N, C-alpha and C positions, 0 to 999 in steps of 0.2 A: 019679680023682685028686681031692684036696680042692679045693673051689672057690677057696680062698685061693691055693693054688699055681698053679692054672689062671690066675687073674687076674694073678699075678706074672709068669708066663711070657708072657702076652699083652702086658703092659706092656713087657717087654724087647723083644719082637718089634716092637711099634709104634715104639719108640725107634729100633731099627735101621732101620726103613723110612723114617725121615726123616733118615738119615745119622747115626744114633746119638745118644745123649744121656741125661740123667737127669732125673727129676722127683720132687719131694718128694711123698710120699703123706700120709696122715692128713687133717688139716683142709683142707689145700690141695686135695687130690683131691675130698673131699666137697663143698667149696664150689663147685668148677667143675662137678661133675656136677649139682648142684642147679641151678646157673645155666643149664646146658645144657638141662635138662628144662623149665625155665620158658621159655627163649628158643628152643627147638628150631624150626628152620625147617621149612616144609612140604616134602613130597617133590617137589612141583611146582617150588619154588624151586631145589632142588638139580638137578633134571633140566634146568632151563633152562640151566645152565652147560655142558651137553653138547649143546645144541640146534644149535650152529653146525657140527657135524661134517658131513662130506660123504663119499661113497663112496671117493673118492680113487683113487690109482694106486699099485700096488706095483712097486718096482724091486728087482731081485735083485743082490746083491753077489757078488763073485767066490767067496766062501766059502759061498754059498747062502742067506744071510739075506735075507728079503724085507722091505724097508723100506716102511712105509706112509706115503704122502705125500698131501697135500691142497693144492689151489690155489684161491684166490679171485681172480677178475678184478676189476679196478678201472678207473675212467674214465681215470685218469692212467696213461699207458703209458711214462713216462720212467724209472721206477724200479720195482724189485721188492724187496719186503721178504722176507727168509728168516729164519724163527724157529727157534732151536735150544734145545730144553728141557734141563732138568737131571736129576740123579740121582733115580730112583724116581718120576718124574713122567711126563707124556705131553704131546702137543701141545695137549691141552685146557687146560693151565695158562695159555695165552695168550688165554684167553677175552675178557678186557677189551680187549686190544690188537686182537684180531681184529675185535671188534665196533666198535671205534673207527675202524679204517681200512677196514672193509668197504665195498665199492662205490667207494671213492676211490682206493686204491692196490692194485696186484696184490700178493698175499701167498702165500707158500709155507710150509707147515708139514709136519713129518714127525716120526715117532716114532723115537727112537734104538733101535738094535738091542736086543732083549729087552724093550723098553718098549712100552706102549700096544698098538697093533694090529700092530706089527712082530713078526717071528718070533724065536725064541730063537737066541742065539749060542752058540758054543763058549766056555766060561769063559775060556780063554786069550786070546781075542780081545776080551774086555770091558775094553779099555784105551783110553786117550785117543788114541794114534796111529791105532788102527783107526777110532775115531769120526771123526777128521779125514778119513780116507779115505772113509768113508761120506758125510760132508758134501760132499766134492768130487764124489762121484758124483751126489748130489742136485742140486748146482749144474749139473752137466753135462747131466743127463737131464731135469730138471724146471724149473729156474729160467730157462733161456733165455740168450740172448747179451747181453741188455741190462745196464745198470748195476745193481748189487746193493747193498743195505744189509743187513748181518747183525745180527740182534738175538738175544743169547744170555744165558742165565741159568745160573749155577752151573757144573755139569759142561759145559753147552753153551758157556760162555765159555772153558773150558779147551780144548774142541774147536776153537773158532775160533782161539785162540792157537796151538795146535799146527799148524793149517792154515797160519797165517802163517809158521811156522818151516819147514814142508816145501814150501810153494808161495808164497814171497814175491812172485813175479811177478804174482800175481792181485790184489794189494792196490795200488790206485791205477789199475789197468786195468779189470778187471771189477768188483771190490769197491771201492765208493766211500766206504763208511761202515760203522762197527761200533759197536754199543752193547753194553756189558758190564754185566750186572746181577748183583750179589751173587755174585761169583766170586773166584777166587784164581789167582795165577800160580805158586804153589809153597809149600813149607814146611807142607803140610797135616799131615804126620806129627807136627809139633811142637804141634798144636792138639788140645785135648780139649774137647768140648761139656759135659763133666761138671765142674762147679766143684770144684777141689781135687784132681782126678786129672790127673797130668802127661800130656801128649800122647803121648809114647812108650809110656807104660804103657797108656793107652787103646787105642792101635793094636795092642799085643800081645794084649790080652784080647778085642778086638772080633771078630777073625776066628774064633778057636776057639769063642767064644760063639755066633756065627751058625751055625757048623757043627753045634753041639750042637742048636740050635733047629730046624735043618732036619731032624733025625731025628725030631722030634715035631711035625710041621706041624699035625696036627689039634688040638693043644692051644694053639698060638700064633696061628693064623689068626683065632680068635674075637676076640682082643684087638686085632687090626689091622683087623678088618672095619669098614667104614663104618657108622655108626650105633651102634657100641658105645661105652659110656661111657669105657672106657680109651683106645680109639682116638681119641676126641674130645679127651680131656684131653691126651694126648701131642701130638697134632697142634696143638692150640691153643697149647701152651707152646713147642714147637720151631719152628713155622712162622711165627708172628705175634708182633708186638711191641706190639700195642694191642688194644683191645676191639673186634674186628671182628664183623660180624653172624654169627650161628650158621650161616647158609647157607654162608658162606665156609669155615668150618672143616669142615663136612660135605662140601663140594666137594673140599677138599684131602684129606680122609680117604678119599673115594671113589677118587681117583687113586692114592693110596698103597696102598690095599688091593688094587688091580688088579695091583700088581707083586709077583710071587712072592718070598718071602724068599730063595729060591735066587739069584734075579737080584740082589737087594741084596748078597748075599755075593759073587757073581761079580765085581761092579764095585768093591767096597770097596778091594781092594788097589791099584787104579789111582791112588788119590789120594795115596798115599805116594810115587808115582813122578813126580808132576807137577813139572815145572820148565819153565815157559813164559816166563821173564823175557826171553829173547832175542827173543821175538816182538814185544815192545812197541816195539822199534826200528822194526820194519816198520809196526806200526799207527800210529806217530807220523807217518807220511807221509800219512795220510788223516784224514777227519773222524771223530772218536770221541766217545763219551759213556760215562762211568763212574758208576754209581750203586750205593750200598750202604746197607744198613739199620744204624743205630747199635746196634740190639739183636739183630742176626743171631746166632743160636746155632749156625749151621752153618758159614758162612764169615764170620768176624768182621770188623768194620769195619777192623781193622788191615790185613787183606789188601787191602781196597779202597784204603786209604790208600797202601799200597806201590805199587799199580798207578797211582794218581794221581801219585805222585812221578815215575814213569817215563813218564807221558804228560802233560807240562806244558801242552800245547795242547788237551787234551780238555775238553769240558764235564763238570764233576764235581759230584756232589751226594751229601751224606750225609744220609739221611732219618731224623729223630728218630722214636722209637717205631715202628720198622719192623723186622720180622723177615726171615726168609729169603725168604718169598714176597711180596716187596714189590710185584711187578707185579699181584698180586691185592689185597693189603692197602691199598696206596696207589696204585691204578691211575691215578687222575687225574694224580698227580705224574709217574709213570713215562711215561704217554702224552704228557704235555706235553714231556718230555725227547725223546721220539721225534719229535714234531712239529718241534722246533727242529733236531734232527739232520737231518731230511729237508730242511728249509729250507736249511741250510748246504750239504748235498750238492748240492742243485739249483742253488744259486748257483755252485758249482764247475763244474757241467756247462755 
């Protein structure tokens, strides 16, 4: 197949891997590729982002999926942090938070079903209610009986909000605090990451497009692969809102490339079904923090603003020049929010 067509398909697949979107080609693409080649980080720098991994423990869900979990012990035993990652990522996305709290606070990480080192799920179970059931199982089998603080990003935030709807009795008893990063409580079907394309139109074309791409995986995976120019450009535009180090982009590209395009397609319909606004009444009873990036192309700042309206007592922050992966891009700011959340929870204890 012609190289130009191959590149085009790779670009589309890369966009789908970061929850879809568009990027202007031509001079924009050329400029970013050239900048990337000049600033490309070393392989060692990228590998360092995955150096905090541990063998972990696998827990088996009732439908047979094995969820990969990891635990870091800390000197403080009064609280346990549980991290819930988002769409097309893995537990590695919490690298900066894991390093920040390592040795100080007990931390639990896990890969959502079909993500990272967890096993594949049946497509019909790639939905937010099932993810909430998975989270509950992680809490019961790995997190322990002590007080918990949940830290969630994007799809992980939706997972936590669904758990609050199905098991409100946990919030205020076992779960003492929640941080919601770059997430949405609903109305995702009305949003399009492509400027000028209505959300409902985007939703209609995204699923058949991904189904078509899944039939030609050998052509599209090259464009998603970490280290590819197209993968770098798409990740840089869709995931970040400022000029981050090249190693950050390569790190995100590596995580995205590990998620099969079939998994991206399996989960995509779940977002049109999200309606977690009722959960915010439950979360209002505990200590919360809500943070969003002002230039987030995946879950726009308007969705963060809506959650803020319904959680008037939460600590809230809108971060300028911040994209969807703010916990990587502006990790110092996000870590400080978590430090303050833990302080408030401890005062309550």
